[in-house]
Backbone as ProteinMPNN parsed JSONL, in Angstrom:
{"seq_chain_A": "MFALAGCWLVIVSSEIFKEISLMYVGLCLFFAALVIGVIYANTDNRFKK", "coords_chain_A": {"N_chain_A": [[19.461, 81.218, 110.52], [17.013, 82.471, 110.357], [16.844, 82.868, 107.648], [16.567, 80.252, 106.733], [14.101, 79.638, 107.855], [12.514, 81.419, 106.429], [12.707, 80.279, 103.923], [11.279, 77.949, 104.369], [8.775, 79.053, 104.64], [8.22, 79.736, 102.016], [8.078, 77.191, 100.922], [5.866, 76.153, 102.311], [3.911, 77.891, 101.388], [3.659, 76.957, 98.834], [2.057, 74.753, 99.112], [-0.294, 75.94, 99.962], [-1.05, 77.546, 97.77], [-1.133, 75.637, 95.835], [0.932, 75.255, 93.97], [3.479, 73.666, 92.462], [5.901, 74.592, 91.61], [6.685, 76.58, 93.37], [7.462, 75.077, 95.557], [9.783, 73.834, 94.61], [11.397, 76.072, 94.195], [11.576, 77.016, 96.826], [12.908, 74.847, 98.046], [15.35, 74.899, 96.664], [16.301, 77.424, 97.455], [16.49, 76.912, 100.202], [18.512, 74.912, 100.387], [20.609, 76.338, 99.237], [20.931, 78.445, 101.08], [21.67, 76.923, 103.261], [24.146, 75.788, 102.454], [25.651, 78.121, 102.057], [25.631, 79.105, 104.668], [27.095, 77.101, 106.023], [29.58, 77.33, 104.757], [30.2, 79.972, 105.477], [30.42, 79.687, 108.259], [32.652, 78.079, 108.469], [34.849, 79.421, 107.486], [37.648, 81.611, 107.772], [38.106, 81.478, 110.529], [35.939, 82.263, 112.272], [34.387, 81.478, 114.493], [36.152, 80.563, 116.324], [37.546, 81.221, 119.233]], "CA_chain_A": [[18.28, 80.47, 110.895], [15.838, 83.167, 109.837], [16.794, 82.615, 106.202], [16.012, 78.913, 106.555], [12.673, 79.728, 108.172], [11.887, 82.078, 105.295], [12.611, 79.292, 102.842], [10.161, 77.055, 104.697], [7.533, 79.768, 104.338], [8.002, 79.596, 100.578], [7.658, 75.808, 100.703], [4.497, 76.022, 102.816], [3.01, 78.63, 100.499], [3.407, 76.132, 97.654], [0.903, 73.903, 99.433], [-1.486, 76.791, 100.05], [-1.428, 77.99, 96.432], [-1.128, 74.461, 94.954], [1.926, 75.473, 92.913], [4.64, 72.819, 92.731], [7.121, 75.341, 91.308], [7.1, 77.283, 94.594], [8.166, 74.12, 96.406], [11.137, 73.676, 94.085], [12.114, 77.317, 94.476], [11.857, 77.015, 98.263], [13.947, 73.857, 98.343], [16.631, 75.411, 96.145], [16.725, 78.495, 98.365], [16.854, 76.297, 101.481], [19.831, 74.28, 100.287], [21.596, 77.383, 98.981], [21.185, 79.121, 102.359], [22.375, 75.964, 104.107], [25.535, 75.694, 101.989], [26.292, 79.408, 102.349], [25.837, 79.164, 106.118], [28.194, 76.198, 106.391], [30.824, 77.943, 104.271], [30.457, 81.14, 106.313], [30.831, 79.254, 109.591], [33.929, 77.369, 108.44], [35.936, 80.196, 106.9], [38.243, 82.759, 108.461], [38.148, 81.264, 111.986], [34.948, 83.165, 112.837], [33.847, 81.037, 115.765], [37.24, 80.027, 117.147], [38.123, 82.277, 120.081]], "C_chain_A": [[17.019, 81.146, 110.358], [15.711, 82.969, 108.322], [16.203, 81.241, 105.918], [14.518, 78.899, 106.844], [11.916, 80.411, 107.034], [11.73, 81.141, 104.106], [11.472, 78.317, 103.109], [8.824, 77.743, 104.464], [7.202, 79.685, 102.855], [7.495, 78.184, 100.268], [6.223, 75.602, 101.164], [3.51, 76.755, 101.911], [2.75, 77.851, 99.213], [2.227, 75.202, 97.895], [-0.384, 74.718, 99.478], [-1.982, 77.162, 98.651], [-1.471, 76.857, 95.411], [-0.247, 74.663, 93.727], [3.179, 74.678, 93.251], [5.948, 73.582, 92.483], [7.608, 76.123, 92.529], [7.849, 76.341, 95.539], [9.603, 73.935, 95.932], [11.992, 74.915, 94.333], [12.499, 77.371, 95.949], [12.943, 76.03, 98.641], [15.312, 74.306, 97.842], [17.174, 76.527, 97.038], [17.199, 77.929, 99.701], [18.248, 75.703, 101.421], [20.927, 75.298, 99.98], [21.947, 78.116, 100.274], [21.964, 78.21, 103.305], [23.852, 75.882, 103.74], [26.28, 76.989, 102.293], [26.564, 79.552, 103.841], [26.979, 78.287, 106.579], [29.531, 76.779, 105.945], [31.188, 79.145, 105.128], [30.989, 80.734, 107.688], [32.232, 78.649, 109.589], [35.07, 78.157, 107.817], [36.386, 81.294, 107.844], [38.194, 82.67, 109.977], [37.157, 82.156, 112.738], [34.525, 82.763, 114.25], [34.907, 80.416, 116.68], [37.866, 81.158, 117.95], [38.714, 81.7, 121.329]], "O_chain_A": [[16.072, 80.471, 109.953], [14.604, 82.911, 107.787], [15.429, 81.078, 104.974], [13.755, 78.222, 106.154], [10.795, 80.018, 106.714], [10.741, 81.206, 103.376], [10.776, 77.903, 102.181], [7.841, 77.084, 104.125], [6.035, 79.575, 102.481], [6.593, 78.007, 99.449], [5.443, 74.943, 100.477], [2.394, 76.282, 101.697], [1.724, 78.062, 98.566], [1.478, 74.899, 96.967], [-1.443, 74.236, 99.075], [-3.18, 77.103, 98.376], [-1.807, 77.085, 94.249], [-0.611, 74.301, 92.608], [3.865, 74.987, 94.225], [6.98, 73.26, 93.073], [8.813, 76.308, 92.704], [8.768, 76.765, 96.24], [10.529, 73.885, 96.742], [13.178, 74.805, 94.646], [13.628, 77.733, 96.282], [13.805, 76.338, 99.464], [16.32, 74.114, 98.523], [18.367, 76.564, 97.338], [18.184, 78.402, 100.268], [19.075, 75.957, 102.297], [22.062, 75.13, 100.425], [23.119, 78.382, 100.539], [22.816, 78.676, 104.062], [24.713, 75.903, 104.62], [27.426, 76.95, 102.741], [27.611, 80.065, 104.235], [27.757, 78.691, 107.444], [30.51, 76.721, 106.689], [32.356, 79.327, 105.473], [31.902, 81.368, 108.217], [32.926, 78.702, 110.604], [36.16, 77.614, 107.636], [35.593, 81.833, 108.616], [38.238, 83.7, 110.65], [37.521, 82.747, 113.754], [34.329, 83.624, 115.107], [34.572, 79.81, 117.698], [38.628, 81.96, 117.411], [39.243, 82.438, 122.16]]}, "name": "protein", "num_of_chains": 1, "seq": "MFALAGCWLVIVSSEIFKEISLMYVGLCLFFAALVIGVIYANTDNRFKK"}
């Protein structure tokens, strides 16, 4: 969750600095963190006890 929040900070900073490239970087990081989190949660029976 903190990684996703950090990605939103990058996206918000794109609005502050008026740089569209920061928004794309933030969105790519956001979706990468999301996919990695889903894969982590669904492998190796981590949350099944």
